[in-house]
C-alpha positions, 0 to 999 in steps of 0.5 A: 471494514475497520482498518486495523493489522488484523483486518488487514491480513485478513484482507490479504488473504482474501483479496490478495493470497499472493502476498498472503501466502508469500508471506506478507504481513502488516505488522503495525498500523498508526495515523502516521506508520506503517511497518509491513514484513515478509521473511526470505522462505522458499516460496519467495525466493529468487534464484540467488538465494535471496526475497524475489524483488516482486515479493518486496514489492508487494510489502512495500506497497503494502506499507503505504496502501495501508495508510492511504486505506486508513486515512479514506476511511477515517475521512468517512468520504467516498474515496477511489485510489490507486498506484499510478507508478513506484520507482525503487532501488535495491542496495543489499541482498533481502534474506531473513526476516525484511520490514518495509516502513511508511512513515508518510501517514501526514502526506496521505491526511493533506492530500485527502484535505485538499480533494474533499475540500476542492472535490479534485483529485490529488496525487502524491507520493510515499515512501518505505523503506525496507530493512534487515533484521541488523536494520540495514536497507536492502531496498527503498520504494516510492509510489505514486498514489492518486485519489479520487471522491467518487460521484456518488451518482451512478450514470443512468440509461435511459431507454431512448438512448439503446435506440 
């Protein structure tokens, strides 16, 4: 799959339907930045009439993960990716349209270069900042990603080992 905003949004519908149903969408993707967005609606609200924190986390993670996916695709290597941990901070009530921007494309490029050169897995942090329509920060998420080269060989089990 070519990594484009349209294909990522289609990917959400089939592989992450809860994010898609809540309105999370990729708005912009380059080698260096990814912008996602979500609008506060009935389906993604909390009891305090603002955007539920988990929906914010989905949009923020997507802004980092799309960059990781794009970097892996660009490398042409068979690399696995996984979130190891995350941190979040909420600074303002999230209402209206919220955008999340991650500008850490260089971080993933460097990590992929290292893992390809050394064959060792890499861990790195990426940050996504959530802003409301007035440009005010509503939340900040940080995700620790791990990447690792997948081995090209699958384990073969012989008939003797089954005995």
